[in-house]
C-alpha positions, 0 to 999 in steps of 0.5 A: 935781722931776727925773724918777726915773731908774735908776742902776746901783750895782754892776757885774760887769765890763760887766754891771750887777747892782744898781740904785737909783732916783735919787729913792729911794736906799733902794730897790735891786734886785739881778739874779738870773741864771738860770745860774752865768755872768751874761748882760748882756742878761738882767741888764739886762732884769731890772733894767729891769723891776724899775725900771719896776715900781717907777716905776709903783707909786711915782712914776706916781701923782705924775705922774697929777695933772699937767696936760699942756700 
């Protein structure tokens, strides 16, 4: 099975604003900019953090049973 990846589903110009997991397309996360004007760096960090947390809680337990070679 392929490793789950972050996939951007919505953009605001060059700013990613919504993502999904390639293994769980029902899981989506939307960035919440702290100001009226979204910042690319802030949105990217929020989305990456949300995906990392999702991956740790949902997919990491699946990987823990695998034997490393």
